[in-house]
N, C-alpha and C positions, 0 to 999 in steps of 0.2 A: 445358226441357219440362217439367212436374211428373207424375211417373208416376201413378197410383191404383195402392192396395196389391191385393194378388188378393182376391180377397173366396173364404172359403173357410165349408163349411158347419160349423156347430154341431157340438160335440163329441156324439156317442151319451147321456152320463149328461148331459149339459143338455137335451136333448130331452126325456129321459127327465122329466127335473124338471118341463119343463113342463108336461107336461098339471096339469089342474086337480084331477083325483081324490088323483091320486098325487101332489102337492102338499100338497095339505089331510090324506092319513093321515102325508105327515112332520111337519106341524106337531101331528098328536095322538099322534103318538110320541114327541114333542119332550118333552113334559112326562112318561109312563110306557113302561110297554110294556103290551099289550093282547090278547085274546083277540080273534078275528076277532068273533066276535061282539056285541062293545062296541066292535068299530071301526066295526060296519055301522050299531050304532046312534045312536054318535056323528057320523056323516056320512050320517046317511041314505039310503041307498045299500042297494043290494039285494046281499044275499052274494056272490053269483058275481062281480057288478063286483068287489066288493072285494076276494076273495083273486086273482082276476087280475092286478090292481095291486097286490100285494101280493109276487104270484108273481115279477112281471115287475122289481119294488124288490128280492126276495130275489136274484134272477138275476147283479144288476149288482154288489151285495154291498153295499147299500146301506140294506138291514133285516136284522137277527138273525131266525132262530127258535130258539124252546128251549123244549122238553118241560116242562109242569109237574111239580112235584115230587109236588106231592100230588092231583092228577088226572094223571093217567098218559097221559088221551083228549084232553088241551088243550093248544094250543099258545098261545106269545108268541109278540109281535111287538115287536122295540124297534129303535132307530136306531144304526148305528154310525156314529156322528158322524167317528169320525177316519178311516173309510173314506169318507167325505162329503166332509170337507174335502179329504182327500188331492183322490178324482176330479176331484171340481168347482172346486177352484180351480186346480189343474195343470194344467185343461180352458187355461184365460185366459193360464197365466202357470208355467213350470215349476217357478222359485222358489216361487212359494206353493203349492204339492202337498205340499213337506218333508215328512216324518213328525212325527208330534208323539211326541218321546219324553219317557220319563220326566225327564229333565233339564232338557229345557224344559216341560215342567209345571212343575218347581220353580222354577223360574227366575220363569214368570210367577207364581206363587202367593206370591212373593217382593214381586211389588209390588202385589198386590190381595188384600184380606183374605182370609181365611179363610170360606168360606161360612157359614153357625150356620143348621143346625138348632134349633126345636123339638117334643118329642112330646107333645103332652097327653092326656092319660088322667085319666078318674075318678079311680080310685087307686091309679095307677103302682104297681101293683106287677107286671104281665105287658109285657101288646103295648108300651105307652110304653120302658119298659125294653130288651124285646126290641130293640127298632126303634132305641133310641141305641146297642146293644152292635154291632150287625150295621152301621150306617156308621161306626163308630169302625173296623171291623175292612176293610170295603170304603172306607173311603173315605183308607186309606191315611196317614191324619193331614189330609187337603189339608181334611175336612168337618168342622168345629163341630160337636159334637151333644149334646141335652141332652134327658133325660126332665122333667115334672111332671106334678103331680096336682092337680085342683082338690079331693077328699077324699083326702089321699094315704094308703094301708095305713103300715103298720110296717115292712112285710120284701119282697121282691119273691117272688111266687108259686113253690115248689118245685120246677112242673112248669113254668118256664117258666125257672127255669137250667136244670133237666134238657135240654130241647128243646134250648138252646145249647149248652150241652155236647155234647147228641147232632150240630151241626152242628158246633161247633170239631173235632169229631173225626172228621170227612169228609177 
């Protein structure tokens, strides 16, 4: 006699991800973090719908919200990839949801070449230099970053240096 496996309901996190608009929002957040108004434009849905679904994703811990340092009234939303991995994968099998530790990240990075980014600017005196410095700092040597200019200046702009120094002193 063959016994059939007991049918179980899908875990809540997978049901949450199965909604078309929430899935589309997550796909957008894979690329960058965005303000709600930017997401509204990208997914071409009403503000209240996008806000509602972002709130559900935040409650589940799959999306993070952070206040803009430049415009205190703006909030940016980003995808929490580690939480997404842990929540979604462990729903299928407990061993799949093991936490991604810095040690395992380092182990993976040996197997794969470090991602490379090139920041290209006109004069390579401020924006691209700042972007390169921030990636070096935030990427913890997991990302190779370079900057270049189509008409390079002779030096980095002093205000860029001052802004980075102020950011680093936080």
